[in-house]
C-alpha positions as CSV (number, residue, x, y, z in Angstrom):
1,M,195.8,-58.7,100.7
2,G,193.7,-55.7,101.8
3,E,192.7,-53.0,99.4
4,R,194.6,-49.7,99.6
5,M,192.4,-46.7,100.3
6,A,192.7,-43.8,97.8
7,H,194.5,-40.7,99.1
8,F,191.9,-38.2,100.4
9,F,193.0,-35.4,98.0
10,S,192.7,-37.7,95.0
11,T,188.9,-38.1,95.5
12,E,186.4,-35.6,94.0
13,R,185.4,-34.4,97.5
14,G,189.1,-34.1,98.5
15,K,189.9,-32.1,95.4
16,R,187.1,-29.6,96.2
17,I,188.2,-29.2,99.8
18,R,191.9,-28.9,98.7
19,Q,190.9,-26.0,96.4
20,R,188.9,-24.3,99.2
21,V,191.9,-24.5,101.5
22,L,194.2,-23.0,98.9
23,V,191.8,-20.1,98.2
24,R,191.2,-19.5,101.9
25,D,194.9,-19.3,102.5
26,M,195.4,-17.2,99.4
27,Y,198.0,-19.7,98.1
28,L,200.4,-18.6,100.8
29,C,202.5,-21.1,102.8
30,Q,201.1,-20.9,106.3
31,M,204.6,-21.9,107.7
32,C,207.0,-19.7,105.9
33,G,204.8,-17.1,104.1
34,T,206.0,-17.8,100.6
35,S,203.7,-17.6,97.6
36,T,203.0,-21.1,96.4
37,T,202.5,-22.2,92.8
38,T,200.8,-25.0,91.0
39,G,202.7,-28.1,89.9
40,R,204.6,-30.7,92.0
41,K,208.3,-30.1,91.4
42,A,209.1,-26.6,92.5
43,S,210.1,-26.1,96.1
44,N,207.2,-23.6,96.5
45,S,204.5,-25.9,95.0
46,A,201.3,-25.8,97.0
47,V,200.5,-28.7,99.3
48,V,197.6,-29.0,101.6
49,D,198.8,-30.4,104.9
50,H,196.8,-32.1,107.6
51,V,198.1,-30.5,110.8
52,A,197.0,-33.5,112.8
53,P,198.0,-36.5,110.6
54,V,195.2,-38.5,109.1
55,A,196.9,-41.7,110.2
56,L,196.5,-40.6,113.8
57,R,193.3,-38.5,113.5
58,P,191.2,-39.9,110.6
59,D,188.2,-38.1,112.1
60,L,189.8,-34.8,111.0
61,V,190.5,-35.8,107.4
62,D,188.1,-33.1,106.0
63,D,188.1,-30.6,108.9
64,M,188.9,-27.2,107.4
65,A,190.5,-26.2,110.8
66,N,193.0,-29.1,110.4
67,L,194.0,-28.2,106.9
68,R,196.4,-25.5,105.6
69,C,198.4,-24.5,102.6
70,V,202.1,-25.1,102.8
71,C,204.9,-25.1,100.3
72,R,206.6,-28.4,99.3
73,R,209.7,-27.4,101.3
74,C,207.7,-26.9,104.5
75,H,205.7,-30.0,103.9
76,A,208.9,-32.0,104.0
77,A,209.5,-30.5,107.4
78,C,206.0,-31.5,108.4
79,D,206.7,-35.1,107.3
80,S,209.9,-35.1,109.4
81,I,208.0,-33.8,112.5
82,E,205.4,-36.5,112.0
83,K,208.0,-39.3,111.8
84,R,210.0,-38.0,114.8
85,L,207.0,-37.5,117.1
86,S,204.6,-40.2,116.0
87,P,202.3,-41.5,117.5
88,D,201.8,-38.4,119.7
89,S,199.3,-36.4,117.7
90,D,199.2,-33.5,120.2
91,A,203.0,-33.2,120.1
92,I,202.9,-33.3,116.2
93,V,200.3,-30.5,116.1
94,A,202.2,-28.3,118.5
95,A,205.5,-28.8,116.7
96,K,204.0,-28.1,113.3
97,L,202.3,-24.9,114.5
98,A,205.5,-23.7,116.2
99,Y,207.8,-24.5,113.3
100,R,209.1,-21.4,111.4
101,P,211.9,-21.9,108.9
102,V,214.8,-19.4,109.3
103,G,217.3,-18.3,106.7
104,L,221.0,-17.8,107.2
105,D,220.4,-14.2,108.2
106,G,218.3,-15.3,111.1
107,Y,215.0,-14.0,109.7
108,P,212.1,-16.2,108.7
109,I,212.0,-17.5,105.1
110,G,209.2,-16.1,103.0
């Protein structure tokens, strides 16, 4: 059996880049605008998303222009977009950048 590669953000380099992205984005979700928090369980926990998925664009794994802070709730939407549109990397990027969650009142969440 082949060895499984470590997740990028679990490496020392990945942790440093993740922190740079969170600071650059001021811990604000770049999709809905909510303030994110540390931890993993809250719906507004900070996640760093690869706009173009690493599985399709491994060359962009550490490209700061391909990384952004999102909340856990929006990251779930990103995962859904990736599953629905894979393997079309361009379509995934376009859908993620266009996605804006909207509340019951019709206004963006955040």
